[in-house]
N, C-alpha and C positions, 0 to 999 in steps of 0.2 A: 380179367381188369387189373391191374395193379393198385394193391393198397394203397390210400393215400399214410403217409404217415403222419398219425393226430399225437402230439407230444401229453398225452397227459401226467400233467406234470407235478414234481415235488423240487421247484427251483427255489434253491437258496442262492439269494440273491447278496453280493458284497458290495458295497457302493464306497470309495475310497475318493474322500474329496480335499481338497487343500484349497478353496478358490478365495484366498482372502486377495492373493493378486494376480488370478487368474492360473494359478498353478496345479497341478497334475499331478500327485507324488505320495508316493506310499512310503508308511513308515517305516525303515530297515529298523536294525538291528543298533542299541545304543552303540555310540562312538567314547571310550573310555579317556580319560585325562585330556578333555576337549577344553582349549582354551578360546577367551573369548576373542572377538577381533579388537584389534588397538586403534584401525585405524577406519577411515571410510574405505570401502570395496569400490568397484571400480568393476562392473560385470560385462562381460565380453556378449554374452546372450543374453535373451530372456525366455525364461522359461515357458511356454507353449498354454493354451485356454482348453486342459486336457482332465477329464477325470478318468480313473479306472475303473474297471466294473467287471466284476469275477462272478462268477454263480456255476451250480451244479445243474446241471437238466438231465431230466430223466422221463423216459417215454415206454408207459406202462409196465411205470414202474423199476427200471430197468436203467442204468446209467448209459446215454448216449457214446459210442463213441465216431465220430466223422465229423464229417462240415458240415457246417449250418447257416442258412441266410437271416440275417436279424436284423430288426428294425429301432430303434429306440425312441419314441417318443415321450416328450416333455411337456407337461398341463402346468396351469396354476391354478389345479380345483382337485380335489379330491377323489371325484368321481372319473379324472381322465378323460372326460367331455368334450366334445368341443374342437378347436381348431387349435391345434398342437405349439405351441410355443419358436417349439424346433425340431425335426425328425433326423436320426443319423441312421443310416444303413451300414450295414457291414455283411458282406460278402464271402461266402465260403470259410465262416469262424471256424477255428478246429479247436473242436472238442474231444479230451480225451476222459476216457471210463466216468462219463459227466460233468469232469470239471474245463471252464474256458474262463476265459481273461479280454478283455478288450479294452483299448486305449478309444476315446470319446470324446471325440474335438466339438466344444461346445462354444456358444457364445457369455461371456461374464456378464453380459448386461442381466440376462434372466434369472441370473444366481445375484440379487442385489438384497437381499433379505427379506427377498416375497416366500412365502411357501413356494414348492416345485414338487411334481408328483411324474412317476415314470410307470410307461407301458411298454413294455417288453412284447417286438412280436416275431417269432419263430417261423419260419415257413409258414407263412399265413395265418396263424393261428395267435392270438392275442393273450398276453396271460397278465392277470395282474392289475391290479393300482398298487406300486410301492409311494409313499413319503420320499423325496433323498434328508438324509439325514448327514449334519455338519460332522465332521470330528471336532472333539471337542472343542481346542483352542480355536478353530472358526465363528465358535461361539461366543470372540470378546468383539465379533465384526458385524452379530444380527443389529435389527433396528433396537435400542434401545440398551444396548449391552454397555457393562463399565469394564474398564480395565483401571484398575486399583493398583499400585505397586509405590513401595518408598524405597526413592533411587536420586541421586542429585545428580544425574541426568534426566533424558527425555524419556518419558514414558512410551511414547509416540512417536517416532522419527518416519518422515515425507519425504523420499528424493525423487524429483522428477530428472531423469539427464539430458531431456531431449526439452521441445521448446515450450512446452505447455505449460499449463498450473503446475502446481505440486499439490493446493490444496481446493477442491471447488466446493463450495456448501451451497444449498437453494432451501427455503424455507415459503412457505404461502403463505404464513400469517403471524411468523412472529420474526427473531434474527436468525440469520444463517448459522452466525456463528455466536456461542457464547462463555465465556469465560471468565475466570473465577481468581485471583488470588490474596492468600493474607499477607504476601509480604507486604510493608510500605514501600518499596522501591523497583518494584517487579511488575509486569503487567498481565490485565485480566485481556480478553479480546473486549467484549461489547462494552467495557467500561464500568461494568461492576466490580468492584474489589473492594474487602473488607478490611485490607488493610492501609489505609489510605495512600495507595502507591499512586503507580499509572496504569490509567484505565486501558488505555491504548499505546502499544509503543513498536513503531516500526525501523528496522533498519536496512539500510543498501549500501555495498559500499561506491559503487558510481551508476544505480539506475533510480529505482523510486522505492523511497521505506513506505508509503503509504498512499494508496492511489486509490480515490471514490471516483465511478464514473456512473451518471444516470442517465437516462434517455430524456424522461418529465417530471422526473422529482428530485429530490435532494439528494446528492452524494456524498456528500461528508457534514454533516451535523452535529454541533454543541449544545449540551443541555445541561440543566441545573444553571450554574454560574453565565454560563456560553463563554467563559475563557477559552480562545484559542493562543497559543504560546507556544512562541517560535525563537530559536537563537538565529536566526538570521534576519539579515540588516535590509530596512526599506529605506526608498529613497523621497524624496518631496524635492520637485523644482519648480525653481520662482524666476521667472522671464523680470528680463530688466526692464522692461515696461512698465511696472510698476510701478518702479521707483516715484515717489514723490519729495517736493518741498519739504522740510520741517518747518520752517517760516515761509507761510505765503505771501510776506512783503520783500521778499529777499528776492532778488534778480538772477536767482538762477534759473538758464533755460535747459529744456529736455528737446531732444531731433529723437526720435523714436526709430529704430531700424525695421526694415523687414525678417526681420529672422528670428525677434524677439530680445532683441538690447536697444540699450538707448546713451545717446552721448548728452554725457554733464558737461556744461559749460558754467562758467563764473559768474558771468553778466557783470552790469558796470557799475555794482555795487566796491565799494571798495574790500579792502583783504586779500588773502589767498583762500582759503579755505571756505569751504561750505558743508553744513551737514543735510543729511537727506537721507532718508525713512526708507526701508520698503517691506509692506505688510504682507503676510505669511498669513494663511490657515490651513492649520494641524488638526486633525484629531487628537481628541485628549486620553482617548483609547482607541483601541481599535480590537474588536471581538472579546470586550471586555477586559483588555490586558492593559496595563497603562504604556505610556508611549514615552520612551527618554530620548530625548536629542541628545547625541552624543559628537556628534561633527559637524562643521560649515565648510563648506569648499566654495569659493568667491573664483566668476571668471571674470576678467577687466581686459582693456588696454588701456598704453597711453599712449598720448598725441605726441610726448614727448619726457623724457627723464625727469623734468619738473614737474612732470603730471601723473598723481597719481591718489593712493589711499592710504590716508596717515592714520584713522582711526575705524575700527571694528564691536561694536556694540550687540550682545543679545541680551534680552531681558526673559522674565518670566514676571505677568502679572500677578497679583497676589487679591487684587481686591481692584473695586475702581480708583485710580490716581494714586496707588503704589504697588510695589513689584521689586524683587531679589533678579542681582546681575549675574548671568549665568558666564559671560564673558565683557571682557575691557580687554581689548587688544589695541595697543596705540602704538605698531610696527609701522613704520611708514612703507609703503610698496609699490612701485612702480614698474613698469615695464622699456626696455630698449623699444624705440619707434616702429611702431607700428607690427611689435608684436605681440599676440596673444600670452597672456601668462592665467595664473591661478594662483592660491594659495589653501591650506587647509589648517584649522584650527581646530583641536578638540576639546568638546564639553565636558566636565566633567563636574559639578557644581551647578545645586537648584535648579539640574535640568529633568527633573521628572512629569510630564502632565498627568493631568485626570482628566474625570467628569468633571471635577469642579473649579480645576485651575487650568487652563491649554492656551492664554492668550499671550502672545510672542510679539515681542518688539527685536528688530532688524535697524538697524540704520549703520551709517557710515561716516566719516569724516574724510569730504576728499580734497585735497592741497593742488592750485594751479600754477603753471607760470607766466597767465595772463588770463584777460577779460576773458577770449576768443576760442584760445586754447581747451581741449576736452578731455575726460577720460570718458573712457565704453564701459559700461557694465553689461555683459552678455547676459549672465543669471548668476542665481544662487542653487547649491544644491543642500537640502538638508540630510543627516544621516539618524533614522530611527530603529530603534532596536526597542524589543517588544519584553524582553526578559532580562 
């Protein structure tokens, strides 16, 4: 009967790891006079998720020469017990005077900062249980690691050339991403920064600067004073149906249309003009930020060239019975018969609302060709800004 080959082994093992991004590569000689890249590098291929494993295999004290079948099993415990995380089988591994080297395709998900141990099986015989240790620079990616550097550029750059995330973070009981900045005009990430600058800053040339999504809870939350500030404009539309007489005793008539507008007629009283008011409800603040009125657009029609709007007035109340003028425009405006028109006025003074002063008054002076001709007010749009 042939004797079974029993590797009573002195197995000197070397594991070369570079798993920061699923890379398997051994360190070569230092390159002299190497220059740093000056621009973003475009990769034509991605290095595979492999590790290089080298060792010295002896049987009965003698270096082995020949081919051997080997199985490499990875475990999450120091006794290499239970089900392995992964097994890699290599057939006919060449061994020359005891020396062998293999490349092992592994799942990068197993190398996420947890401890991993390896047991090698040669020709059916299990050999030891060794901890896989990282190469020194890979320690910067283990849990709790600190990357500390003084530089005018980024300490860490993450690029994704595909359609997935550049960075994905999760925390079971705290902030998923926490950032701080001492600069007064640069961002932390979670909103804590000792320099009084920006808590969170997001920029996109054509997409979304900052995006929040939640299935059942808060997507974006502001704490502290609660201020949410934006340079984007907001608009409030006011239906012409809301128009009313300034003087309840005059003969002004209103005919509401089905689209939110109103036809205004002078009625039988004398004179050629009528004063009318358009009530408006506005927030003085939005999410803690004062609202500023920066524009008013009026949409209207004239029955004839002699019907139109002769005055536009916007005022802000400072207290009951008192206020300041935002704009008083006395320009006569009319439309060719049956034609829709609009005009815009910039509001530049006394136009900031607040939590204490937010009542706004809008009024028009209308002029008419006769008692039965009309001016049709479709509505008004107010431009609101918050910065």
